[in-house]
N, C-alpha and C positions, 0 to 999 in steps of 0.2 A: 173862426168864432167872432162874432160881433162884439164890440166894446162900446159901452155907453159913454156919453160925454162926461158923466160923473166918474166913471172908472178911469178914463183918461186923465182927468184932472187930479184924482187922488193918487194915481200911479206916478204922475209927474211930481206932485208934492212930496211923495214918500220915496222918491228916487228908485222906483221899481221899473226897470227897463223892459222893453218888449222881449228881450232874451230871457230875463228872469221870469216873465209871465209864461213863456213857453216851458221853462224848466218846471215851474209850479204845476202847470197843467199836465205835463208828462210824468213827473215824479210823484206828485202829490196824491194823497189819499182823500177820498170823499168822506164827509161826515155821515152820520146816520140818516139825515134827511135828504142828502144829496144836493144841498144848496151851497156847500162850501168845499173847496179843495185846499188842503193844508199840507205843508211840508214842515217837518220838524228838524231839529238839529241832527238827530240820529239818521234820518233819511238822507240829509245832505252829506253827512260824514261818510255814509256808505257809498254814495254816488261818487264822492271825491276819491275814495279808495279804488273804486272800480275804474274810474278814469285814469288814475295814476298807473294802475296795472296795464290798462290798454295803451297808455303812452309808452310805458317801458317796453312792451311788446313791439310797438311801432318803431321805436328807436333801434331795437335789436334787428328788426327786419331791414331798416335803412342801412345799418352798419354792414349788412351782407350785400348791399347793392340792390335790394329787392328780392322777392321770392316768388315762386310760381308753383302751381299745382296742375297736373294733367288730369282731366276728368272726362270720362266717357259714360254716358247713360247713368248719371248719378253714382258712379263708382270712382273713387279716388285711385288713380293709377300710380302716380309717383309725385314727388315734390323735389324742388331744386332751388339753389341760390341763383339769382340773376346777375352774377358777376361777369358773364359773357353775354354778348348779344344773341338772342334766341332767333334762329332762322327756321322757317318751315317752307318746304317746297309747295308750290301752288297746285301741283297735280293731285295732292292728297285731299280726300273728302270732297271731291267734286262729282 
C-alpha cells in the first residue's frame, strides 16, 4: 500500500511505526464509509491474549525439543516429539 508524504509525516510525529501500521491494517475494522481503519482497546487486548496463548504453545513445543507430524494426502498419520534426530531412508517415496 502506498503512503503519502502527509501520512509519513503524521506517523513520525505521532510515533506510529511501520509495524504499528501493519497491525492496524491487519487487525482494524473499516468504518461504514470504508475510508478509515480503526483498532480499539478491545481489539488490541484480544490480539494480545491470542499472541500470549500462541507464545505459550510455542514455548511448550520448544521444551519438547520440537515436534513433528506425519502427513499423507491431507491425512494426519501420527505426531511425535523431536527429542531424537529424525532419519528417513532415501529410497522411500522415489
